[in-house]
C-alpha positions as CSV (number, residue, x, y, z in Angstrom):
1,Q,-14.7,-3.0,-13.7
2,V,-11.6,-1.4,-12.7
3,Q,-8.1,-3.9,-12.1
4,L,-5.4,-2.4,-9.6
5,V,-1.6,-3.9,-10.5
6,E,0.5,-3.2,-7.3
7,S,4.6,-3.1,-8.0
8,G,7.9,-1.8,-6.3
9,G,8.2,-4.6,-3.9
10,G,11.0,-7.0,-3.5
11,L,13.8,-7.7,-0.8
12,V,15.0,-4.9,1.3
13,Q,17.7,-4.6,4.1
14,P,16.0,-3.6,7.6
15,G,15.9,0.2,8.1
16,G,15.8,0.5,3.9
17,S,13.1,1.9,2.1
18,L,10.3,0.8,-0.5
19,R,8.1,2.6,-2.7
20,L,5.2,0.8,-3.6
21,S,3.1,1.9,-6.3
22,C,-0.9,0.9,-7.6
23,A,-2.0,1.6,-10.6
24,A,-5.4,1.5,-11.6
25,S,-6.7,0.4,-15.0
26,G,-9.2,3.5,-14.8
27,S,-10.1,7.0,-13.3
28,I,-9.6,6.9,-9.1
29,S,-10.7,10.9,-8.6
30,S,-14.4,9.9,-7.7
31,V,-13.5,7.2,-5.5
32,A,-13.4,8.2,-1.6
33,V,-11.3,5.9,0.0
34,V,-8.2,4.2,-1.5
35,G,-5.5,2.0,0.9
36,W,-3.2,-0.5,1.2
37,Y,-3.6,-3.8,3.6
38,R,-1.1,-6.7,4.1
39,Q,-0.8,-10.6,5.4
40,A,2.1,-11.7,6.7
41,P,3.2,-15.7,6.2
42,G,0.3,-17.5,9.0
43,K,-1.6,-14.5,9.5
44,Q,-5.0,-12.5,8.8
45,R,-4.7,-9.7,6.0
46,E,-4.3,-6.3,8.3
47,F,-5.1,-2.6,7.6
48,V,-1.8,-0.2,6.2
49,A,-2.8,3.1,5.5
50,T,-6.1,4.8,3.8
51,I,-6.4,8.2,1.8
52,S,-9.8,9.5,1.4
53,S,-10.3,11.8,-1.8
54,G,-9.3,15.1,0.0
55,G,-6.4,13.6,1.0
56,I,-6.8,13.2,4.9
57,T,-5.0,9.8,5.4
58,N,-4.9,6.9,8.4
59,L,-2.5,4.9,8.8
60,A,-1.9,1.7,11.1
61,N,0.0,2.6,14.7
62,F,2.4,0.1,13.5
63,V,3.2,2.2,10.6
64,K,2.8,5.4,12.4
65,G,6.3,7.8,11.5
66,R,7.5,5.4,8.9
67,F,5.4,5.1,5.9
68,T,3.2,7.6,4.1
69,I,0.3,7.5,1.8
70,S,-0.6,9.0,-1.6
71,R,-2.8,9.4,-4.7
72,D,-2.8,11.0,-8.0
73,N,-5.7,11.4,-9.0
74,A,-4.2,12.1,-12.8
75,K,-2.2,9.5,-13.3
76,N,-4.3,6.9,-11.8
77,T,-1.9,5.5,-9.2
78,V,-1.8,5.3,-5.1
79,Y,1.5,4.9,-3.5
80,L,3.0,3.8,-0.1
81,E,6.3,5.4,1.0
82,M,7.8,2.5,3.3
83,N,10.4,3.9,5.3
84,N,13.2,2.5,8.1
85,L,11.5,-1.0,7.0
86,K,11.3,-3.8,9.6
87,P,11.3,-8.0,9.5
88,E,8.0,-7.7,10.7
89,D,7.3,-5.6,7.8
90,T,7.4,-8.9,5.5
91,A,4.5,-9.8,3.8
92,V,2.1,-9.2,0.4
93,Y,0.8,-5.6,0.5
94,Y,-2.3,-5.0,-1.0
95,C,-4.4,-2.0,-2.9
96,H,-7.7,-1.8,-2.4
97,L,-10.1,1.3,-3.8
98,S,-13.2,1.7,-1.6
99,F,-12.5,-2.2,0.4
100,R,-14.5,-3.5,-2.8
101,V,-11.6,-3.7,-5.7
102,W,-8.3,-4.9,-5.0
103,G,-5.4,-5.8,-6.6
104,R,-3.1,-9.5,-6.4
105,G,-0.1,-7.7,-4.2
106,T,3.4,-7.0,-4.5
107,Q,5.4,-9.3,-2.0
108,V,7.8,-7.3,0.6
109,T,10.8,-9.0,2.2
110,V,13.0,-7.4,4.6
111,S,15.8,-9.2,5.8
112,S,19.6,-9.4,6.4
């Protein structure tokens, strides 16, 4: 079974940027959909973004214009570029492969 490891989280000030990475232990080139969810304290996990094998992206309304999702099949890695971060973006961010395989998450904290 392929395993996922997220990285790149941390503490950033409002308006700042972070780039999350999700490294897979196996090939993702044939995986139809990969993406990111997030879970804030006391809230349910929510959809953030997906990208298909053909490069079609889908982003939640609250991140459109600020976040970009991409995938590098040669590196078996999915990225989430996050700009203009807001305190409400504070959450644990999880990546997935076709909503079946999940990583353990990386913490993003946006605070001054």
